[in-house]
N, C-alpha and C positions, 0 to 999 in steps of 0.2 A: 504493500500500500504506500509506504513512504517513498518508494521509487517514483511515484507519480509527481513528486516535487521536481524532479529533473525534467519531466515532460511539461509541467507547468512553466518552468523556467524557459524551456524551448519555445513554448507558445507565447509567453509574455515578451521574450526577446524578439521574436518574429514580428509581433504586433507593434513593438516599439521601433523597430528598424524600418518597417514598411511605411511608405508614404505614397498614397495614390496620386498626389500632386507631382511626384517626382518622375512619373512615367512619361518618358519622352516619345516623340514620334519614331525615333530610331529603334526603340525596344518595345516589345509587346508586353502585355500584362503578365503572360506566363514567364517571360524572361525575368521580370522583376520579382515574381514569386519565387522562382528558383534561386535567384541571387540572394534574396532575404533568407531563405532556408539554409543556404550555404553559410551565410554570416552567423546565423543562429547556431549551427553546428560548431562553428569555430568558437563561439561564445561559451558553449557547454564545455568544450575542451579546455578553454582558458580558465573557467571557474573551477573545473576539476583539478587542474594544475595548481592553482592558487590555494585551494583547500588542502591538498596533500602537502604542499611545501610549508604552509604556515602552521598547520597542526603538528607536523613532524618536528618542528623546532622545539615544541614543548612536550613531545611524546603524548599527544592528545588525539592521535588519529584513531578515533573510535566512534561508535554509532551516535552517541549523544551529541558530540561536537560537530560531526559531519551533518547531522540533522539540523542543528541550530544554524550552521552556515548556509545550508540550502534554503531554509526558511527566511533568513536575513536577506539572501540574494533576491529571492522572490519579492520580499517586502520593499527592498530598495528600488528594484525595477518598476514595481507598481507605483511607488511614491513619486519617482522621477518622471514617469511617463503615463500618469493616470489618464489624462485627457486624450492623449494620442492613442492609447490602447482602446479606450472607449469608442473613439471615432473609427478606428481601423476595424474593430469587430463588425461594424455595420458596413463599412466600405468594401471590405474583402468579399463578403457574401453577396453584396449587391451588384458586383461587377458581372457583366455578361461576357463569357468566354466563347468566342466563335471559333470552332475548329472544323475544317473540312471533313466530310464524311469518311474519306479514305484514311486520313491521318487519325481520326477518332477511333476507327476500327482497329488500327494498328496499336494505338495506345491501350485500348481495352484488352486486346490480345496479350500485350506485354504485361499488363497489370495482373490479369487473372491467371496467366500461364507461368509467369516468372516471379513478379514482385510479391503478390499475395501469398503464394505457397512458401516463399522464402521467409516472409514475415511470420507465418504460422510456425514454421520450423524453428525460427529464432526464439519464439515465445515458449514453445512447448518442449523443446529439446535442449538440455544443458550441453555445454562444450564437452566433447569426448574424444577429440583427436589427439594424437601423440604430442603434437607441439603444445597444445593447451595444457595437457596433463603434466608435461615435463618442464614447462617453462613459464607460460603466462600465469596460470592459476596458482602454482606454488609460490611464485613471486608475490602475488597479491595476498595470499594467506600469510606469508611471512610478515609482510607489512602490517597486516591487521593484528597479528599476534604481537609484534614488536611495538605497535602503535606509532610507527614512523616508517619513512620510506628509505632509510639509510642502508648501505650495504651490510650484509650478514654472511656468516660462514656457509659456503655451499660448494658442492662438487660440480654443479652445473653453472659455469661461469656466465652463461647468457643471462641468468637471473639477475646479475649485478652489473653487467657491462653494457648491455644494449639499451637503446633509447627507450624511456619508460612512459611516454605520453599515453599510449593505448591502455597501459596498465593503470595509470592514474584514473582514467575514466571508468575502467572495469572495477577498480577498487571502490569508487563511489557507488556504483551500481550494486556491488556485492554487499557493502555495508548497509545501504538503505533497504535493500530487498531481503537481507538476512538469508539469502539462498543464492546458488549459482545458476538457477533455472533461467534467468533473464539475461545472462551475460552475453549471449550471442546477439542480443539487440545492438551491442556496440559495433559488432562487425557488420550487421545489417545496415546500421546508420552510416557506416563508412561506405558501404556499397551504394547507398542513395546519394551520399556526398559526391562520390566519383561519377555516378550517373548524371547528376545535375551539372557538375563541373564540366564533364566532357561534352554534354549537349550545349552548354553555354558557349564553350570554346568553338564548337562546330558552327553554331549560329553566327558567331562573330566573324568567322573565316568565310 
């Protein structure tokens, strides 16, 4: 249930960044939506990084403090962008998106055949591949056990030497959810991020 705080942060960030008045003639409404979602993904990664680093300084990387941080983040976003969020809630849903029938059918095909099944798998199946079990998840478990993200004794050097940003996000998911069942959502979000980034680049080219 507490993992929904991250989803709320994503929604509030998206509504705060989005501005219907900023849509130019050069870029479509769908272009702007994808750009906003990409920025919101980056925002979630940034907040996860800040939470891990700050709490680790005081050995406080635990459920209560992570929960407090995400509540504060949501509160600050709402406080600073209250009016914009309120306006964008209505403007986003009032926009009419015109998509040619052929492209619409392709999008529906991709959604129901690829994106939706992957989302369901990410929700209902916990990570179980060798890389996750030997490296990503043990690293996160050590951090939670030690209440900080600092290096620890291990025979698998990847756990302490490789770049940790994905594990920062996974650690926040794990602590708030109190289970590893939803950790594949981080990889699914990365897939959507790459999909949107790629299509934006293609549209610009």
